[in-house]
C-alpha positions as CSV (number, residue, x, y, z in Angstrom):
1,M,-58.1,-3.7,-20.7
2,A,-54.5,-3.7,-22.1
3,R,-53.5,-1.3,-20.1
4,G,-55.3,-3.2,-16.8
5,I,-53.2,-6.1,-18.0
6,A,-49.8,-5.0,-18.7
7,P,-49.0,-4.2,-14.6
8,K,-50.2,-7.7,-13.5
9,R,-47.9,-9.0,-16.4
10,R,-45.0,-6.9,-15.4
11,N,-45.6,-7.9,-11.7
12,G,-45.8,-11.7,-12.3
13,I,-42.3,-11.3,-14.4
14,G,-40.7,-9.4,-11.7
15,M,-41.9,-11.7,-8.8
16,R,-40.4,-14.7,-10.9
17,G,-37.2,-13.3,-11.4
18,A,-37.3,-12.5,-7.5
19,A,-37.9,-16.5,-7.1
20,L,-34.7,-17.1,-9.3
21,L,-32.6,-14.9,-8.1
22,I,-33.4,-16.4,-4.4
23,A,-33.0,-19.1,-5.5
24,A,-29.3,-18.8,-7.3
25,L,-28.4,-17.2,-4.0
26,A,-29.4,-19.6,-1.8
27,G,-27.8,-22.5,-4.2
28,L,-24.9,-21.1,-4.2
29,A,-24.9,-20.5,-0.3
30,L,-25.5,-24.0,0.2
31,C,-23.2,-25.4,-2.4
32,L,-20.1,-22.7,0.0
33,A,-20.8,-23.8,2.9
34,G,-20.9,-27.8,1.7
35,I,-17.5,-27.6,-0.2
36,W,-16.2,-25.3,2.9
37,Q,-17.2,-28.3,5.3
38,L,-16.0,-30.7,3.1
39,E,-12.7,-29.1,3.0
40,A,-12.2,-28.2,6.3
41,A,-12.5,-32.0,7.2
42,R,-9.2,-32.1,5.6
43,A,-7.2,-29.6,7.1
44,G,-4.1,-31.0,8.9
45,L,-4.3,-34.2,6.9
46,T,-1.6,-34.9,4.2
47,I,-3.3,-37.0,1.6
48,T,-1.5,-39.0,-1.1
49,R,-2.5,-41.2,-4.1
50,L,0.0,-44.3,-4.6
51,Q,-0.5,-47.5,-6.5
52,A,0.3,-51.1,-5.3
53,G,0.7,-52.8,-8.9
54,T,-2.4,-51.9,-11.1
55,T,-4.3,-50.9,-7.9
56,P,-4.5,-47.4,-6.8
57,L,-4.2,-46.1,-3.6
58,T,-5.3,-43.0,-1.5
59,V,-3.2,-42.7,2.1
60,Y,-4.4,-40.5,4.7
61,R,-1.9,-39.1,7.6
62,R,-2.1,-36.3,10.1
63,D,0.4,-34.1,9.7
64,G,3.0,-34.7,12.1
65,A,1.6,-37.2,13.4
66,A,4.1,-39.7,15.4
67,A,4.5,-43.9,14.1
68,S,1.2,-45.6,14.3
69,P,-1.2,-48.9,13.4
70,V,-2.4,-48.7,9.6
71,V,-6.2,-49.7,8.7
72,V,-6.6,-50.9,5.3
73,I,-9.8,-49.7,4.1
74,A,-12.0,-51.0,1.4
75,H,-15.7,-50.7,0.1
76,G,-18.3,-52.4,-1.2
77,F,-19.8,-53.5,-4.6
78,A,-20.1,-50.6,-7.1
79,G,-18.5,-48.8,-4.9
80,S,-14.8,-46.8,-4.7
81,R,-12.5,-45.3,-2.0
82,Q,-14.1,-42.4,-1.8
83,F,-17.3,-43.9,-0.7
84,M,-15.3,-44.5,2.3
85,E,-13.5,-41.5,2.8
86,A,-15.6,-40.4,6.2
87,Y,-13.8,-43.4,7.7
88,A,-10.6,-42.4,6.0
89,L,-10.7,-39.0,7.6
90,T,-11.5,-39.8,10.9
91,L,-8.9,-42.4,11.3
92,A,-6.3,-40.4,10.1
93,H,-7.3,-37.4,12.7
94,A,-7.3,-40.0,15.2
95,G,-3.5,-40.2,14.4
96,Y,-3.9,-43.7,12.2
97,V,-2.7,-44.1,8.9
98,A,-5.5,-44.8,6.7
99,V,-5.2,-46.5,3.0
100,A,-8.1,-46.6,1.2
101,F,-7.8,-48.3,-2.4
102,D,-10.4,-49.2,-5.6
103,F,-10.7,-53.0,-5.7
104,E,-9.9,-54.7,-9.1
105,G,-12.9,-53.7,-11.4
106,H,-13.8,-50.8,-9.7
107,G,-13.4,-46.9,-9.4
108,R,-10.1,-46.2,-11.5
109,N,-8.6,-49.7,-11.1
110,P,-7.7,-50.8,-14.5
111,T,-7.6,-54.3,-13.5
112,P,-11.1,-55.6,-14.5
113,M,-12.8,-58.6,-11.6
114,S,-12.3,-62.0,-12.6
115,G,-13.1,-65.5,-11.6
116,D,-16.2,-67.3,-10.7
117,V,-18.2,-64.6,-8.4
118,T,-20.7,-67.5,-6.9
119,R,-17.4,-69.3,-5.8
120,V,-14.3,-68.5,-2.5
121,D,-11.8,-70.1,-4.8
122,G,-12.8,-67.7,-7.8
123,T,-13.4,-64.2,-7.5
124,T,-13.3,-63.7,-3.5
125,S,-9.9,-65.6,-3.2
126,K,-8.3,-62.6,-6.4
127,L,-9.8,-59.9,-3.7
128,M,-8.3,-61.7,-1.1
129,S,-4.9,-61.3,-2.9
130,E,-5.3,-58.0,-3.8
131,I,-5.9,-57.0,0.0
132,G,-3.0,-58.5,0.4
133,R,-1.0,-56.7,-1.8
134,V,-2.7,-53.8,-0.4
135,T,-1.5,-54.3,3.2
136,D,2.1,-55.3,2.0
137,V,2.7,-51.3,0.6
138,A,0.5,-50.2,3.3
139,L,2.8,-51.6,6.1
140,S,6.1,-50.2,3.9
141,L,4.5,-47.1,4.4
142,P,6.4,-44.3,6.6
143,G,4.8,-43.7,9.5
144,A,3.4,-47.3,10.1
145,D,4.6,-49.1,13.1
146,G,4.0,-52.8,11.7
147,R,0.7,-53.0,13.2
148,V,-2.2,-53.1,10.7
149,A,-6.2,-53.6,10.9
150,L,-8.8,-53.8,8.0
151,L,-11.8,-52.2,7.8
152,G,-14.5,-52.7,4.9
153,H,-18.1,-52.3,3.8
154,S,-20.5,-54.7,2.3
155,M,-19.0,-57.0,-0.2
156,A,-15.9,-56.2,1.5
157,S,-16.9,-57.6,4.6
158,D,-16.8,-60.8,3.6
159,I,-13.1,-60.3,1.9
160,I,-11.4,-59.0,5.1
161,V,-12.7,-61.7,7.2
162,R,-11.5,-64.4,5.2
163,Q,-7.9,-62.3,4.8
164,A,-8.0,-61.4,8.2
165,S,-8.2,-65.3,9.3
166,A,-5.8,-66.2,6.7
167,D,-3.2,-63.2,7.6
168,P,-1.8,-63.1,11.4
169,R,-0.6,-59.8,10.7
170,I,-3.7,-58.5,10.9
171,G,-4.5,-57.5,14.6
172,A,-8.3,-56.3,14.2
173,T,-11.1,-56.3,11.6
174,V,-14.1,-53.7,11.3
175,A,-16.8,-55.0,9.3
176,I,-19.6,-52.8,8.2
177,S,-23.0,-54.3,7.2
178,M,-21.3,-57.4,7.1
179,F,-22.4,-60.8,5.5
180,S,-19.6,-63.8,5.8
181,E,-20.2,-67.1,6.4
182,A,-16.7,-67.4,7.2
183,V,-16.7,-66.2,11.0
184,T,-16.2,-68.6,14.0
185,A,-15.8,-68.7,17.6
186,S,-12.4,-67.3,17.7
187,A,-11.6,-66.1,13.9
188,P,-10.5,-63.6,12.8
189,R,-9.6,-61.9,16.0
190,N,-10.9,-59.0,17.6
191,L,-13.8,-58.3,15.4
192,L,-16.3,-55.5,15.6
193,I,-19.3,-55.8,13.5
194,I,-21.1,-52.4,12.7
195,T,-24.5,-52.6,11.2
196,G,-26.9,-50.0,10.6
197,E,-31.0,-50.2,12.4
198,W,-32.5,-50.3,9.5
199,E,-30.6,-53.6,8.0
200,A,-32.7,-56.1,9.6
201,S,-31.6,-59.2,8.1
202,L,-27.6,-58.1,8.4
203,R,-28.4,-57.2,12.3
204,Q,-29.8,-61.1,12.5
205,D,-26.6,-61.9,11.1
206,G,-24.4,-59.9,13.1
207,L,-25.8,-61.3,16.5
208,R,-25.9,-64.6,15.4
209,N,-21.6,-64.2,14.4
210,L,-21.5,-62.3,18.1
211,K,-23.1,-65.4,19.7
212,L,-20.9,-67.9,18.1
213,A,-17.9,-66.4,21.0
214,D,-20.7,-66.2,23.5
215,P,-24.7,-67.8,23.1
216,A,-25.4,-65.1,26.0
217,A,-24.4,-61.7,24.2
218,Q,-26.8,-59.3,22.4
219,E,-26.3,-56.1,20.8
220,G,-23.6,-53.7,22.0
221,D,-21.9,-56.4,24.4
222,T,-18.0,-57.3,24.0
223,V,-16.9,-60.4,24.1
224,G,-13.6,-61.4,25.0
225,D,-10.6,-59.0,25.6
226,P,-9.8,-56.4,22.5
227,A,-6.2,-55.3,24.2
228,G,-5.7,-58.9,25.2
229,A,-6.2,-62.3,24.3
230,G,-8.9,-61.2,21.7
231,G,-12.4,-59.8,21.4
232,R,-15.8,-59.8,19.1
233,R,-18.7,-57.0,19.4
234,A,-21.9,-56.1,17.6
235,V,-23.3,-52.8,17.6
236,V,-26.2,-51.1,15.8
237,A,-25.8,-47.4,14.0
238,P,-29.3,-45.9,15.2
239,G,-31.2,-44.7,12.4
240,V,-29.4,-45.2,9.1
241,E,-29.1,-48.4,6.6
242,H,-26.8,-49.7,4.1
243,V,-25.5,-46.6,2.8
244,S,-25.8,-44.3,5.1
245,V,-24.1,-46.0,7.7
246,L,-21.2,-44.8,6.0
247,Y,-21.7,-41.5,7.2
248,S,-22.8,-42.2,10.6
249,S,-21.5,-40.6,13.7
250,A,-22.1,-43.3,15.8
251,A,-20.5,-46.1,13.8
252,L,-17.3,-43.7,13.3
253,H,-17.2,-43.5,16.9
254,E,-17.5,-47.3,17.2
255,A,-14.3,-48.3,14.6
256,R,-12.4,-45.8,16.3
257,G,-13.0,-46.8,19.5
258,W,-12.7,-50.3,19.0
259,L,-9.2,-49.9,17.4
260,D,-8.1,-47.4,20.4
261,R,-8.8,-50.7,22.0
262,V,-7.2,-53.3,20.2
263,F,-4.4,-51.0,19.8
264,G,-3.6,-49.5,23.3
265,R,-4.3,-46.0,22.2
266,T,-6.4,-42.9,23.0
267,S,-7.4,-41.2,20.3
268,S,-8.4,-37.7,19.7
269,G,-9.6,-35.3,16.7
270,P,-12.8,-35.0,14.9
271,V,-15.2,-37.7,13.9
272,T,-15.8,-36.3,10.4
273,A,-19.6,-37.7,9.5
274,T,-19.5,-35.8,5.7
275,G,-22.9,-37.0,5.1
276,G,-24.8,-33.9,6.0
277,S,-21.9,-31.7,4.2
278,I,-22.5,-33.8,0.8
279,A,-26.4,-33.4,1.4
280,L,-25.8,-29.6,1.7
281,L,-23.6,-29.0,-1.7
282,F,-26.4,-31.3,-3.8
283,T,-28.9,-30.0,-2.4
284,G,-27.4,-26.6,-3.8
285,L,-26.2,-28.0,-6.9
286,V,-30.0,-28.9,-7.7
287,L,-31.2,-25.7,-6.5
288,L,-29.1,-23.9,-8.6
289,A,-30.4,-26.4,-11.7
290,W,-34.2,-24.1,-11.8
291,P,-32.3,-20.4,-12.2
292,L,-29.6,-21.9,-14.7
293,A,-32.0,-23.4,-17.1
294,A,-33.9,-20.0,-16.8
295,L,-30.5,-19.1,-18.8
296,L,-31.8,-21.0,-21.6
297,P,-33.9,-20.1,-24.5
298,K,-37.5,-20.4,-23.8
299,G,-39.6,-23.0,-26.0
300,D,-42.7,-21.9,-27.6
301,A,-44.3,-25.3,-27.8
302,A,-47.4,-26.0,-25.5
303,P,-46.8,-28.4,-22.8
304,L,-47.1,-32.1,-24.1
305,V,-50.3,-33.9,-23.1
306,V,-50.3,-37.7,-22.6
307,P,-53.6,-39.0,-22.1
308,L,-54.2,-41.7,-18.9
309,R,-55.0,-44.1,-21.5
310,S,-52.3,-43.9,-23.6
311,L,-50.1,-43.2,-20.2
312,A,-50.9,-46.4,-18.6
313,I,-50.0,-48.7,-21.8
314,A,-47.0,-46.8,-22.6
315,T,-45.7,-48.3,-19.1
316,L,-47.4,-51.6,-18.4
317,V,-46.9,-53.2,-21.2
318,P,-43.0,-52.4,-21.6
319,A,-43.0,-53.4,-17.9
320,V,-44.5,-56.9,-18.9
321,V,-43.1,-57.6,-21.6
322,T,-39.1,-56.5,-21.5
323,P,-37.8,-58.9,-18.8
324,I,-40.1,-62.0,-20.8
325,A,-38.4,-60.9,-23.9
326,L,-34.7,-60.2,-22.9
327,R,-35.0,-64.1,-20.6
328,F,-34.4,-65.6,-24.0
329,V,-31.8,-63.6,-24.9
330,D,-27.9,-64.0,-24.3
331,T,-26.8,-60.2,-23.0
332,R,-23.6,-60.8,-22.4
333,F,-21.7,-58.2,-24.7
334,L,-20.0,-56.2,-22.2
335,P,-17.1,-56.7,-20.2
336,V,-19.0,-55.2,-16.8
337,L,-21.1,-57.1,-14.6
338,V,-25.0,-57.2,-15.3
339,A,-24.8,-53.6,-17.1
340,D,-24.9,-55.4,-20.2
341,Y,-28.5,-56.8,-19.4
342,L,-29.6,-53.0,-17.8
343,A,-28.3,-51.5,-21.7
344,A,-30.6,-54.2,-23.2
345,H,-33.3,-53.8,-20.7
346,L,-33.0,-49.6,-20.9
347,L,-33.1,-50.0,-24.6
348,V,-36.0,-52.6,-25.0
349,Y,-37.8,-50.8,-22.4
350,G,-38.0,-47.9,-24.2
351,A,-38.0,-48.5,-27.8
352,L,-41.5,-50.5,-27.2
353,S,-43.0,-47.3,-24.5
354,L,-42.0,-44.8,-27.6
355,A,-43.6,-47.1,-30.4
356,L,-46.7,-47.3,-27.9
357,L,-46.8,-43.6,-27.4
358,R,-46.5,-42.8,-30.9
359,L,-48.9,-44.8,-32.3
360,Q,-51.4,-43.5,-29.9
361,G,-50.7,-40.2,-31.3
362,V,-48.5,-38.7,-28.6
363,R,-46.3,-35.6,-30.7
364,F,-42.8,-35.9,-29.5
365,G,-42.3,-32.3,-31.0
366,P,-38.8,-30.1,-31.3
367,I,-35.2,-31.0,-30.2
368,A,-33.8,-28.2,-28.6
369,W,-30.4,-28.9,-28.8
370,L,-28.8,-26.5,-26.5
371,G,-31.0,-27.5,-23.7
372,A,-29.8,-31.0,-24.0
373,L,-26.0,-30.4,-24.1
374,T,-26.4,-27.9,-21.3
375,L,-28.3,-30.6,-19.0
376,A,-25.7,-33.2,-19.9
377,A,-23.0,-30.9,-19.5
378,Y,-24.3,-30.2,-16.0
379,G,-25.0,-33.5,-14.8
380,I,-21.5,-35.0,-16.0
381,V,-19.3,-32.2,-15.3
382,G,-20.8,-29.8,-12.7
383,F,-22.2,-33.0,-10.9
384,G,-19.7,-35.0,-11.3
385,T,-16.6,-33.0,-10.3
386,A,-18.5,-32.8,-7.1
387,L,-19.3,-36.4,-6.7
388,D,-15.8,-37.3,-7.9
389,R,-14.0,-35.9,-4.8
390,Y,-16.6,-36.2,-1.9
391,V,-18.7,-39.2,-3.0
392,A,-17.3,-41.7,-5.6
393,S,-15.3,-42.4,-8.7
394,F,-17.6,-40.7,-11.2
395,M,-14.3,-39.4,-13.6
396,P,-14.0,-42.8,-15.8
397,I,-10.8,-44.2,-17.0
398,A,-10.4,-45.0,-20.6
399,A,-11.4,-48.5,-20.5
400,R,-14.8,-47.4,-19.1
401,L,-15.4,-44.9,-22.1
402,P,-16.6,-47.9,-24.7
403,I,-19.1,-49.1,-22.1
404,I,-20.6,-45.8,-21.2
405,A,-21.2,-45.4,-25.2
406,A,-22.6,-48.9,-25.1
407,I,-25.1,-48.6,-22.2
408,A,-26.0,-44.9,-24.2
409,V,-27.7,-46.6,-26.8
410,G,-30.2,-47.9,-24.3
411,A,-30.1,-45.2,-21.9
412,V,-31.6,-42.3,-24.0
413,P,-34.2,-44.1,-25.7
414,Y,-35.5,-45.1,-22.3
415,M,-34.8,-41.6,-21.0
416,L,-36.6,-40.2,-24.2
417,A,-39.9,-42.7,-23.4
418,D,-39.9,-41.2,-19.7
419,S,-39.7,-37.8,-20.2
420,I,-42.5,-37.9,-23.0
421,A,-44.3,-39.7,-20.5
422,N,-43.6,-37.4,-17.6
423,Q,-45.0,-34.4,-20.6
424,G,-41.5,-32.8,-20.3
425,G,-41.7,-32.2,-17.0
426,H,-45.0,-31.0,-16.5
427,A,-46.6,-34.8,-15.1
428,A,-48.3,-34.5,-12.0
429,L,-46.3,-36.0,-8.8
430,W,-48.1,-39.5,-9.2
431,R,-48.0,-39.6,-12.6
432,T,-44.0,-39.8,-12.4
433,L,-44.1,-42.4,-9.8
434,W,-45.9,-44.7,-11.7
435,I,-44.2,-44.0,-14.6
436,R,-40.5,-44.8,-12.4
437,A,-42.1,-47.8,-10.3
438,A,-43.2,-49.4,-13.9
439,F,-39.9,-49.7,-14.7
440,L,-38.4,-50.5,-11.1
441,A,-40.6,-53.4,-11.2
442,S,-39.9,-54.6,-14.6
443,L,-36.3,-54.8,-13.1
444,G,-37.6,-56.8,-10.1
445,G,-39.6,-59.1,-12.6
446,A,-36.1,-59.4,-14.9
447,V,-34.2,-60.6,-11.2
448,A,-37.2,-62.8,-10.2
449,L,-36.5,-64.9,-13.9
450,D,-32.6,-65.2,-13.4
451,V,-31.6,-64.4,-9.8
452,R,-28.4,-66.1,-10.5
453,R,-27.2,-63.8,-13.3
454,L,-28.7,-60.7,-12.5
455,F,-29.1,-60.3,-8.2
456,F,-26.5,-57.6,-8.7
457,L,-29.1,-55.5,-10.0
458,L,-30.9,-55.6,-6.5
459,I,-27.7,-53.4,-5.3
460,I,-28.0,-51.0,-8.4
461,I,-31.4,-50.3,-7.9
462,P,-31.0,-47.9,-5.4
463,V,-28.5,-45.8,-7.6
464,I,-31.3,-45.6,-10.3
465,V,-33.7,-44.5,-7.8
466,L,-31.4,-41.8,-6.6
467,F,-31.0,-40.6,-10.5
468,F,-34.7,-40.2,-10.6
469,I,-34.9,-38.2,-7.7
470,V,-32.1,-35.9,-7.9
471,F,-31.7,-35.7,-11.8
472,G,-35.2,-36.0,-12.7
473,V,-36.0,-32.7,-10.7
474,I,-32.9,-30.9,-13.0
475,G,-34.1,-32.4,-16.1
476,G,-37.8,-31.2,-15.3
477,C,-36.3,-27.6,-15.2
478,V,-34.9,-27.7,-18.3
479,G,-37.8,-29.7,-19.8
480,R,-39.9,-26.7,-19.0
481,R,-37.9,-23.9,-19.6
482,T,-37.5,-25.2,-23.2
483,G,-41.0,-26.9,-23.8
484,S,-39.1,-30.1,-25.5
485,P,-39.3,-33.7,-23.3
486,L,-36.9,-34.5,-26.0
487,A,-33.8,-32.1,-24.9
488,E,-34.7,-33.6,-21.2
489,G,-34.5,-37.3,-22.0
490,I,-31.4,-36.8,-24.5
491,G,-30.2,-34.8,-21.5
492,L,-31.0,-37.2,-18.6
493,G,-29.8,-40.3,-21.4
494,L,-26.3,-39.5,-21.3
495,I,-26.0,-38.9,-17.5
496,L,-27.5,-42.1,-17.0
497,A,-24.8,-44.0,-19.2
498,W,-22.3,-42.3,-17.8
499,A,-23.4,-42.7,-13.8
500,L,-23.8,-46.6,-14.9
501,G,-20.8,-47.3,-16.8
502,V,-18.6,-45.9,-14.4
503,T,-20.7,-47.4,-11.1
504,F,-20.9,-51.1,-12.6
505,P,-17.7,-53.3,-11.9
506,M,-15.5,-54.0,-15.0
507,F,-15.5,-58.2,-15.2
508,V,-13.9,-60.9,-17.0
509,A,-14.9,-64.3,-17.2
510,G,-11.7,-66.7,-16.1
């Protein structure tokens, strides 16, 4: 019988090895294709990094372009310059001088946000002043012809609407996913409102603002003359929502076309909708995780088993108890908006879940430290380098390092509990969805209990969902290979702390 089993075993090993090789080659090919396309989108441009006081800028110019208008590009809450790069590249290729920057408290800007975020004369006023300083620098750049427009997304839409109404130098405003109460029938002049098809409430608000200029106007109409006395237009980018609108070809075409009409130009050059290329790159990085994890020492522990009853108790109890308990605790201990609360929520939720799992006899097993550190390095360095160049700021300034460390105190216990509940990557999909949905529902409960303070958690939840999707797959590869849910949890906890620490805006009261 032993002779009959051996060939099957060798064949099994050979099939797995072939699958690993195919995954490695496919992942590498996708990464290279994505990088090639993303770098090709920069060809023919000069990209320069400057400062406006403490505000970091990136200037995009087409090589050999004649003097032309400047477009100052502003990102939304928890974003950065890189987040708006599709617009910067498209407008630079069209001959504009595109200037993207990091708002105070965001990206690599070392100056924290400040003031009262609920008052126009608080944080909003300070950010308007920052745009004014950036505009001053932008207009002084070589190649600027004295004309300027503002383009902004989400949070920035309100800032640019107010600044364009206050600054007579602004010739046009492009507001993406706009929410603002500052729009009037005539201000700001030459306003284009772009909204994603799946942003229902913002679409209604965009149409309402268009109708201020003409009650009979509908989506897609242009009111007035943008090349003359002034105009307004509200359009919908098909098939996108609040984030993917930044990579929509239709939205990019509309932005470029509107500015051309306002400034009397005819543009050429590519519309660089980089979303597909970014997806190629990160799909490749996820796919590479499996063959790379196969290089780690294989664990010999039996797969962890978490009974359904234990799973239910270890998820539902923390989901209910955590937001209620923290309602009575002052969690303002970090200089960032709501990240201190999130760190506390992660800690309490994770500690409760771990304790309940252990009390029910679930054994956690050994820690495969090499697997934990390799997973953390792949997420922070591998993914992080690509994220930082093509998507959003991921490499922190010095002021953010203590914030990352503080968040890790909560993120690591939470991800340890998550990885154990997921049986080190062996859990069925429905269990994984249950586990993550319970945590997200817990965060939703926290917001419901304190909407005024924790509203911004709702904005960051998509980041957490994306983390679960992408890094959950990668962590599962490490957990299954090493047989160590603890290694998976530690690695994912460090990545989560890093991601949140570089995303949340730094903030000081006053």
